Residue frames relative to the residue before (quaternion, step in Angstrom):
aa qw qx qy qz dx dy dz
X 1.0000 0.0000 0.0000 0.0000 0.00 0.00 0.00
X 0.4163 -0.6466 0.5785 0.2719 3.77 -0.94 0.91
X 0.5595 -0.6055 0.4412 0.3545 3.43 -1.31 0.82
X 0.5964 0.5810 -0.3797 0.4033 3.74 0.89 -0.49
X 0.7238 0.3815 -0.2593 0.5133 3.44 1.16 -0.53
X 0.4993 0.6666 -0.3867 0.3960 3.39 1.44 -0.51
X 0.7616 0.3925 -0.2718 0.4383 3.57 0.54 -0.88
X 0.6201 0.5607 -0.3651 0.4096 3.52 1.12 -0.49
X 0.8291 0.1892 -0.0795 0.5200 3.43 1.24 -0.65
X 0.7612 0.2829 -0.1467 0.5648 3.40 1.48 0.19
X 0.0692 -0.8669 0.4693 0.1532 3.74 -0.62 -0.81
X 0.7838 -0.3926 0.4097 0.2524 3.51 -1.47 -0.77
X 0.0294 0.7016 -0.7082 -0.0734 3.29 -1.62 0.00
X 0.0123 0.8540 -0.5173 -0.0543 3.74 -0.84 0.05
X 0.4358 -0.6673 0.5514 0.2465 3.52 -1.58 0.28
X 0.1161 0.8115 -0.5642 0.0984 3.38 -1.22 0.72
X 0.3540 -0.6087 0.6081 0.3665 3.50 -1.19 -0.15
X 0.0010 0.8026 -0.5777 0.1487 3.50 -0.70 1.37
X 0.5501 -0.6057 0.4591 0.3461 3.53 -1.29 0.27
X 0.4394 0.6664 -0.5350 0.2767 3.67 0.84 0.71
X 0.7166 -0.5039 0.3100 0.3694 3.42 -1.35 0.34
X 0.4918 -0.6837 0.4660 0.2711 3.50 -1.11 0.78
X 0.6730 0.4372 -0.3811 0.4591 3.73 0.93 -0.26
X 0.3324 -0.8089 0.4596 0.1547 3.37 -0.72 1.27
X 0.2849 -0.7302 0.5951 0.1775 3.65 -0.72 0.90
X 0.6402 -0.4257 0.3710 0.5209 3.60 -1.29 -0.23
X 0.7383 -0.5066 0.2568 0.3638 3.52 -1.41 0.65
X 0.6594 0.4765 -0.3797 0.4405 3.75 0.88 -0.60
X 0.5870 0.5648 -0.3385 0.4711 3.64 1.23 -0.62
X 0.6310 0.5466 -0.2977 0.4631 3.53 1.00 -0.88
X 0.6742 0.5014 -0.3051 0.4484 3.46 0.97 -0.97
X 0.6449 0.5326 -0.3090 0.4527 3.57 0.90 -0.82
X 0.7101 0.4443 -0.2868 0.4649 3.49 0.95 -0.95
X 0.6234 0.5243 -0.3604 0.4546 3.58 1.16 -0.43
X 0.6465 0.4889 -0.3338 0.4813 3.67 0.99 -0.49
X 0.6801 0.4575 -0.3262 0.4708 3.54 1.12 -0.47
X 0.7243 0.4811 -0.2235 0.4405 3.60 1.01 -0.77
X 0.7721 0.3080 -0.1679 0.5300 3.63 0.90 -0.86
X 0.0900 -0.8431 0.5287 0.0401 3.53 -0.35 1.37
X 0.7737 0.1235 -0.0529 0.6192 3.67 1.39 -0.12
X 0.1585 0.8141 -0.5583 0.0227 3.50 -1.06 0.39
X 0.2227 -0.7315 0.6267 0.1501 3.66 -1.15 0.32
X 0.2521 0.7581 -0.5841 0.1430 3.58 -1.25 0.44
X 0.5225 -0.5606 0.5454 0.3395 3.50 -1.57 -0.08
X 0.0375 -0.7703 0.6316 0.0796 3.54 -1.45 0.22
X 0.1159 -0.7188 0.6701 0.1444 3.42 -1.50 0.27
X 0.0012 -0.8058 0.5916 -0.0253 3.53 -1.12 0.65
X 0.0369 -0.7808 0.6236 0.0084 3.30 -1.31 0.66
X 0.1439 -0.7913 0.5803 0.1281 3.61 -1.01 0.63
X 0.1465 -0.7761 0.6133 -0.0060 3.53 -0.89 1.12
X 0.3028 0.7551 -0.5521 0.1823 3.51 -1.19 0.61
X 0.8390 -0.2117 0.1253 0.4854 3.52 -1.32 -0.52
X 0.7196 0.4436 -0.2951 0.4454 3.70 1.00 -0.83
X 0.6298 -0.5980 0.3133 0.3842 3.63 1.17 0.45
X 0.6010 -0.6317 0.3016 0.3856 3.51 1.36 0.29
X 0.3430 -0.7421 0.5471 0.1796 3.53 -1.32 0.33
X 0.6675 -0.4814 0.3512 0.4465 3.62 -1.18 0.42
X 0.5763 -0.5424 0.4716 0.3890 3.67 -1.15 0.37
X 0.1967 -0.7369 0.6321 0.1369 3.57 -1.21 0.52
X 0.0164 -0.7715 0.6351 0.0340 3.65 -1.08 0.54
X 0.1972 0.7919 -0.5637 0.1270 3.51 -1.29 0.52
X 0.4801 -0.6277 0.5162 0.3302 3.58 -1.07 -0.47
X 0.1364 -0.7662 0.6277 0.0157 3.53 -1.46 0.72
X 0.0219 0.7229 -0.6896 -0.0367 3.49 -1.36 0.35
X 0.0405 -0.7728 0.6333 -0.0094 3.44 -1.33 0.58
X 0.0752 -0.7321 0.6766 0.0233 3.51 -1.46 0.58
X 0.2308 -0.7729 0.5405 0.2393 3.57 -0.58 0.88
X 0.6741 -0.1699 -0.7066 -0.1318 1.47 -2.38 1.03
X 0.8874 0.1681 -0.1156 0.4134 3.58 -1.03 0.94
X 0.6218 0.5367 -0.3958 0.4105 3.66 1.14 0.03
X 0.1756 0.7956 -0.5641 0.1342 3.66 -0.60 0.93
X 0.2008 -0.7247 0.6572 0.0504 3.39 -1.61 0.38
X 0.0561 0.8059 -0.5829 0.0878 3.67 -0.34 1.21
X 0.0022 0.8504 -0.5222 0.0642 3.57 -0.18 1.26
X 0.1955 -0.7514 0.6252 0.0790 3.69 -0.44 1.12
X 0.1650 -0.8100 0.5622 0.0257 3.58 -0.66 1.14
X 0.7786 0.0262 -0.0133 0.6268 3.65 1.09 -0.68
X 0.5620 -0.2352 -0.7919 -0.0422 1.38 -2.30 1.34
X 0.7836 0.2704 -0.1589 0.5364 3.70 0.94 -0.39
X 0.4496 -0.7123 0.4607 0.2798 3.68 -0.82 0.83
X 0.1393 0.7337 -0.6601 0.0806 3.51 -1.05 0.77
X 0.1537 -0.7820 0.6029 0.0377 3.54 -1.20 0.75
X 0.0155 -0.7469 0.6642 -0.0273 3.59 -1.03 0.76
X 0.0441 0.7732 -0.6210 0.1204 3.63 -0.57 1.37
X 0.0721 -0.7516 0.6556 0.0126 3.42 -1.25 0.98
X 0.3136 -0.7297 0.5889 0.1498 3.75 -0.97 0.92
X 0.5916 -0.5310 0.3689 0.4817 3.58 1.29 -0.23
X 0.7312 0.3885 -0.2447 0.5045 3.55 1.23 -0.26
X 0.7917 0.0191 0.0031 0.6106 3.46 1.01 -1.02
X 0.3338 -0.7036 0.5938 0.2025 3.65 -1.31 0.44
X 0.1158 -0.7613 0.6343 0.0681 3.54 -1.00 1.00
X 0.1220 -0.7857 0.6053 0.0365 3.56 -0.82 1.01
X 0.0296 -0.8475 0.5298 -0.0120 3.64 -0.18 1.24
X 0.1291 -0.7570 0.6404 0.0143 3.64 -0.78 1.18
X 0.2585 -0.7927 0.5209 0.1826 3.77 -0.28 1.01
X 0.5738 0.5758 -0.3779 0.4431 3.61 1.09 -0.47
X 0.7472 0.4099 -0.1979 0.4843 3.45 0.90 -0.83
X 0.3199 -0.7449 0.5069 0.2929 3.53 1.41 -0.45
X 0.5610 0.6203 -0.3334 0.4350 3.71 0.99 0.32
X 0.0727 -0.7329 0.6745 0.0505 3.61 -1.27 0.67
X 0.1241 -0.7645 0.6259 0.0919 3.60 -0.79 1.08
X 0.1654 -0.7778 0.6037 0.0571 3.61 -0.99 0.92
X 0.0001 0.7681 -0.6356 0.0772 3.46 -0.98 1.10
X 0.5348 -0.5721 0.4949 0.3766 3.62 -1.25 0.49
X 0.5238 -0.6550 0.3852 0.3849 3.51 -1.02 0.78
X 0.5700 0.5720 -0.4033 0.4305 3.69 0.98 -0.48
X 0.6592 0.5081 -0.2850 0.4756 3.62 1.00 -0.77
X 0.7163 0.4451 -0.2568 0.4721 3.60 0.94 -0.87
X 0.7540 0.3302 -0.1954 0.5332 3.75 1.05 -0.69
X 0.1397 0.8544 -0.4921 0.0919 3.60 0.64 -0.92
X 0.8150 -0.1903 0.2015 0.5088 3.47 -0.55 -1.06
X 0.4187 0.7386 -0.4314 0.3052 3.47 1.27 0.21
X 0.6415 -0.4885 0.3872 0.4471 3.60 -1.20 0.05
X 0.4966 0.6651 -0.4062 0.3820 3.61 1.21 -0.28
X 0.6189 0.5938 -0.3108 0.4095 3.42 1.15 -0.69
X 0.5507 0.5888 -0.3650 0.4657 3.53 1.39 -0.48
X 0.7753 0.3893 -0.2048 0.4531 3.52 0.82 -1.04
X 0.8111 0.3041 -0.1262 0.4834 3.48 0.73 -1.01
X 0.6530 0.5797 -0.3179 0.3695 3.68 1.14 -0.37
X 0.7589 -0.4269 0.3022 0.3879 3.60 -1.32 -0.22
X 0.5127 -0.6819 0.3784 0.3592 3.51 1.31 -0.18
X 0.3511 0.6739 -0.5069 0.4071 3.74 1.35 0.64
X 0.0140 -0.8856 0.4623 0.0428 3.53 0.60 0.86
X 0.6607 0.5758 -0.2583 0.4064 3.49 1.19 -0.93
X 0.5582 0.6520 -0.3159 0.4043 3.34 1.40 -0.64
X 0.7806 0.3482 -0.1174 0.5056 3.55 1.17 -0.96
X 0.8179 0.1895 -0.0468 0.5412 3.50 1.09 -0.81
X 0.3432 -0.6210 0.6466 0.2802 3.34 -1.60 0.34
X 0.1048 -0.8133 0.5711 0.0389 3.74 -0.45 1.08
X 0.1031 0.7996 -0.5861 0.0808 3.51 -0.85 1.02
X 0.5266 -0.6704 0.4248 0.3045 3.58 -1.16 0.71
X 0.2167 -0.7456 0.6195 0.1157 3.55 -1.13 0.70
X 0.6542 -0.4715 0.4106 0.4255 3.67 -1.25 0.27
X 0.5709 -0.5634 0.4999 0.3267 3.47 -1.38 0.58
X 0.0674 0.7904 -0.6051 0.0678 3.54 -0.99 0.68
X 0.8621 0.1180 -0.0721 0.4876 3.54 -1.19 0.59
X 0.6641 -0.4973 0.3127 0.4625 3.71 1.10 0.66
X 0.6603 0.4754 -0.3279 0.4802 3.66 1.21 0.25
X 0.3868 -0.6389 0.6139 0.2555 3.51 -1.44 0.38
X 0.1404 -0.8267 0.5444 0.0198 3.60 -0.75 1.20
X 0.0599 -0.7286 0.6790 0.0672 3.40 -1.57 0.58
X 0.2848 -0.7421 0.5903 0.1407 3.46 -1.29 0.35
X 0.1369 -0.7927 0.5923 0.0462 3.55 -0.68 1.16
X 0.0497 -0.8312 0.5538 0.0000 3.54 -0.39 1.05
X 0.3805 -0.7743 0.4285 0.2684 3.68 -0.39 1.20
X 0.4408 -0.7122 0.4797 0.2613 3.40 -1.02 0.92
X 0.5833 0.5677 -0.3423 0.4694 3.70 1.39 -0.24
X 0.4470 -0.7345 0.4522 0.2371 3.53 -0.80 0.90
X 0.7600 0.3335 -0.2033 0.5195 3.48 1.32 -0.45
X 0.2515 0.7801 -0.5406 0.1895 3.56 1.08 0.79
X 0.4933 -0.7202 0.3817 0.3037 3.60 1.08 -0.23
X 0.7204 0.2782 -0.1910 0.6059 3.49 1.40 0.23
X 0.5618 -0.5952 0.4703 0.3301 3.77 -1.28 0.49
X 0.7360 -0.2631 0.2494 0.5717 3.51 0.54 -1.18
X 0.2134 -0.7450 0.6052 0.1820 3.58 -1.36 0.04
X 0.2344 -0.7687 0.5922 0.0586 3.60 -0.67 1.15
X 0.1155 -0.8026 0.5850 -0.0137 3.58 -0.94 1.25
X 0.1696 -0.8036 0.5594 0.1120 3.55 -0.59 0.92
X 0.1331 -0.8495 0.5101 0.0184 3.47 -0.83 0.98
X 0.1143 -0.8087 0.5770 0.0112 3.46 -1.09 0.78
X 0.8122 -0.0915 0.0391 0.5748 3.74 -0.55 1.01
X 0.7728 -0.4221 0.2046 0.4275 3.60 0.68 1.25
X 0.6864 0.4665 -0.2588 0.4942 3.62 1.30 0.01
X 0.4163 -0.6824 0.5097 0.3182 3.75 -0.90 0.51
X 0.1918 -0.8203 0.5379 0.0328 3.46 -0.91 1.10
X 0.7906 0.0630 0.0075 0.6091 3.57 1.07 -0.48
X 0.0733 -0.7612 0.6398 0.0760 3.63 -1.16 0.59
X 0.0784 -0.7692 0.6340 0.0133 3.57 -1.12 0.89
X 0.0727 -0.8207 0.5662 -0.0235 3.52 -0.51 1.23
X 0.1429 -0.7439 0.6495 0.0656 3.58 -0.90 0.92
X 0.2187 -0.7892 0.5687 0.0770 3.41 -0.82 1.21
X 0.7335 -0.4708 0.2654 0.4121 3.65 -1.16 0.23
X 0.6900 0.4678 -0.2688 0.4825 3.55 1.19 -0.30
X 0.5988 -0.5896 0.3489 0.4149 3.57 1.16 0.39
X 0.5148 0.6215 -0.4500 0.3825 3.73 1.11 0.14
X 0.1746 -0.7621 0.6103 0.1278 3.65 -1.22 0.61
X 0.2101 -0.7669 0.6044 0.0484 3.39 -1.14 0.93
X 0.1464 -0.7971 0.5851 0.0279 3.58 -0.53 1.23
X 0.0271 -0.7923 0.6093 -0.0184 3.65 -0.85 0.89
X 0.0671 -0.7556 0.6516 0.0085 3.69 -0.77 1.14
X 0.1614 -0.7987 0.5765 0.0612 3.55 -1.11 0.71
X 0.0624 -0.8101 0.5827 -0.0167 3.58 -1.16 0.78
X 0.8165 0.3100 -0.1945 0.4466 3.53 -1.24 0.00
X 0.3145 0.8066 -0.4605 0.1958 3.59 1.08 0.58
X 0.1559 -0.7163 0.6771 0.0653 3.58 -1.16 0.85
X 0.1735 -0.8132 0.5499 0.0791 3.59 -0.56 1.24
X 0.8711 0.0562 -0.1337 0.4692 3.51 -1.12 0.83
X 0.2132 0.7818 -0.5480 0.2075 3.51 0.69 1.11
X 0.5126 -0.6161 0.4574 0.3853 3.65 -1.05 0.22
X 0.0540 -0.8531 0.5187 0.0177 3.59 -0.47 0.95
X 0.4654 -0.6435 0.5280 0.3009 3.70 -0.94 0.96
X 0.5436 -0.5823 0.5315 0.2879 3.40 -1.51 0.51
X 0.5720 0.5995 -0.3796 0.4116 3.58 1.20 -0.29
X 0.5476 0.6246 -0.3844 0.4027 3.51 1.26 -0.51
X 0.7455 0.3792 -0.1841 0.5163 3.50 1.19 -0.86
X 0.5813 0.5032 -0.4110 0.4899 3.76 1.04 0.43
X 0.0108 0.7488 -0.6625 0.0131 3.43 -1.33 0.65
X 0.1854 -0.7455 0.6373 0.0611 3.65 -1.14 1.00
X 0.3604 -0.7284 0.5093 0.2832 3.71 -0.31 1.20
X 0.5522 -0.6037 0.4872 0.3053 3.59 -1.20 0.68
X 0.6262 -0.5438 0.4132 0.3759 3.50 -1.19 0.42
X 0.7916 0.3377 -0.2298 0.4544 3.44 -0.97 0.89
X 0.5953 0.5638 -0.3229 0.4727 3.53 1.39 -0.26
X 0.4026 -0.7073 0.5394 0.2162 3.59 -0.90 1.07
X 0.2063 -0.7725 0.5984 0.0501 3.31 -1.18 1.06
X 0.1003 -0.8073 0.5815 -0.0037 3.51 -0.50 1.23
X 0.1618 -0.7735 0.6077 0.0791 3.55 -0.71 1.25
X 0.2402 -0.7586 0.5976 0.0982 3.59 -0.86 1.23
X 0.4167 -0.6793 0.5495 0.2509 3.60 -1.17 0.76
């Protein structure tokens, strides 16, 4: 799944040093504490999608977010892509296509895993959250969307010391997207300009309903 589709129908988790408690509860409890305690963050990511088509090259870049609904997701390698939300609308910019797609933030995030990272924290309204067995040194949970048209089957988030360390998302086509995060700064002061984007001249802007 391409990253520009990933945030519209899926999303993220991340690792960081943050002011959350040091005693680890089960994974669902860690998720709720993370949503409550981390209002903003910046960091780096790598992601790769594997599945029936044999997989795609790894992507890497930087991200930042501020609850509720503001985020910047910037793929730097191997091909540039940018997704920016000011909390009201989401702009997805593909330089290779010279195109920007605009959606309302509710339509882009909605009941997707993006709501976990960028939303207000009302998780049970959008997901069934269940604990999974520990694996690879992490405590895992599975969030299954309540909406039948969410665009993905479920997202698994691995936790370490009350912080998300890995995200595995399975889409409706049997593909799995893995995201790992690093160099995270939790609860920094972020300028609103990070969540604003003006399309370059000559770029087509497509507004989605």
